[in-house]
C-alpha positions as CSV (number, residue, x, y, z in Angstrom):
1,M,0.0,0.0,0.0
2,I,2.8,2.4,0.9
3,K,4.6,1.6,-2.2
4,E,1.6,2.3,-4.4
5,Q,1.1,5.7,-2.7
6,A,4.8,6.6,-3.3
7,M,4.4,5.7,-6.9
8,N,1.3,7.9,-7.2
9,I,3.1,10.8,-5.6
10,S,6.1,10.4,-8.0
11,Y,3.7,10.1,-10.9
12,T,1.9,13.3,-9.8
13,K,5.1,15.2,-9.4
14,R,6.2,14.2,-13.0
15,I,2.8,15.3,-14.4
16,L,3.0,18.7,-12.6
17,A,6.6,19.3,-13.8
18,I,5.5,18.5,-17.4
19,C,2.5,20.9,-17.1
20,A,4.7,23.6,-15.7
21,Y,7.2,23.2,-18.5
22,I,4.5,23.3,-21.1
23,G,3.0,26.4,-19.5
24,F,6.3,28.2,-19.4
25,S,7.0,27.3,-23.0
26,I,3.6,28.4,-24.2
27,Y,3.7,31.8,-22.5
28,G,7.4,32.4,-23.2
29,L,8.3,32.6,-19.5
30,A,11.2,30.1,-19.7
31,G,14.5,32.0,-19.7
32,S,12.9,35.4,-20.0
33,A,13.6,36.7,-16.6
34,A,16.5,39.2,-16.8
35,R,19.1,39.0,-14.2
36,A,19.8,42.1,-12.2
37,D,23.4,42.3,-13.4
38,T,22.8,41.8,-17.1
39,P,22.5,45.0,-19.1
40,N,19.3,45.8,-21.0
41,V,20.7,46.5,-24.4
42,A,17.5,47.8,-25.9
43,A,16.8,50.2,-23.0
44,D,20.4,51.4,-23.1
45,E,20.2,52.1,-26.9
46,E,16.9,54.0,-26.5
47,L,18.4,56.1,-23.7
48,R,21.5,56.8,-25.8
49,Q,19.4,57.9,-28.8
50,R,17.2,60.1,-26.5
51,V,20.2,61.9,-25.0
52,T,22.0,62.3,-28.4
53,A,18.8,63.8,-29.9
54,A,18.4,66.2,-27.0
55,L,22.0,67.4,-27.4
56,H,21.6,67.8,-31.1
57,Q,18.2,69.6,-30.9
58,D,19.4,72.3,-28.5
59,P,19.8,75.4,-30.6
60,Y,22.6,76.8,-28.4
61,F,24.8,73.7,-28.0
62,Y,27.3,72.5,-30.6
63,D,27.3,68.7,-30.3
64,Q,29.6,67.7,-33.2
65,H,32.5,66.8,-30.8
66,V,30.4,65.1,-28.2
67,S,29.6,61.4,-28.3
68,V,27.1,59.6,-26.0
69,S,27.3,56.1,-24.8
70,V,25.3,54.2,-22.2
71,E,27.0,51.5,-20.1
72,K,24.7,49.5,-17.8
73,G,22.2,52.3,-17.6
74,V,24.7,55.1,-17.0
75,V,25.1,57.8,-19.6
76,V,28.7,58.7,-20.5
77,L,29.5,61.9,-22.4
78,R,32.9,61.8,-24.2
79,G,34.7,64.3,-26.5
80,F,35.3,68.0,-26.0
81,V,33.6,71.3,-25.8
82,T,35.0,74.8,-26.2
83,S,34.1,76.4,-22.9
84,D,33.1,75.8,-19.3
85,W,29.7,77.1,-20.2
86,D,29.3,74.4,-22.9
87,L,30.4,71.7,-20.5
88,R,27.7,72.7,-18.0
89,D,25.2,73.0,-20.8
90,A,26.0,69.5,-22.0
91,L,25.5,68.1,-18.5
92,R,22.3,69.9,-18.0
93,I,20.8,68.8,-21.4
94,A,22.0,65.2,-20.9
95,G,20.7,65.0,-17.3
96,K,17.3,66.3,-18.3
97,A,17.0,63.8,-21.2
98,A,18.3,60.9,-19.1
99,G,15.7,61.5,-16.3
100,D,16.7,59.6,-13.2
101,R,19.8,58.0,-14.8
102,R,23.3,59.0,-13.8
103,V,25.4,61.1,-16.3
104,I,29.2,60.8,-16.2
105,D,31.2,63.7,-17.6
106,D,34.2,62.5,-19.6
107,L,34.4,65.7,-21.6
108,S,37.4,67.9,-21.9
109,I,37.5,71.7,-22.5
110,E,39.6,72.9,-25.5
111,Q,39.9,76.6,-24.9
112,G,39.8,78.6,-28.1
113,G,38.5,75.5,-30.0
114,R,36.6,76.1,-33.2
115,R,33.1,75.0,-33.9
């Protein structure tokens, strides 16, 4: 009697495991959970495009020497600007476009640089 009950439990567990596997497969849940330490490439690219567009659309900021990259959700500005004012302007524009994301300044100032 005990042996029969153990076999029924084992059989029931197998059936439940198969049903769970089929359910995950049907709804696309298997393997779709993103780990916290893996970068979200699509979100990073969308953020990069948004910040780049904001810098380009500002009528008072010359963005030709500034590149934008996003690394694990952090915006990084690289290149050079021609004045301290432009540096602050770049950070302000990027910060506004990035929302709650961090913006890292890797810009240099080339005094007397030409646009």
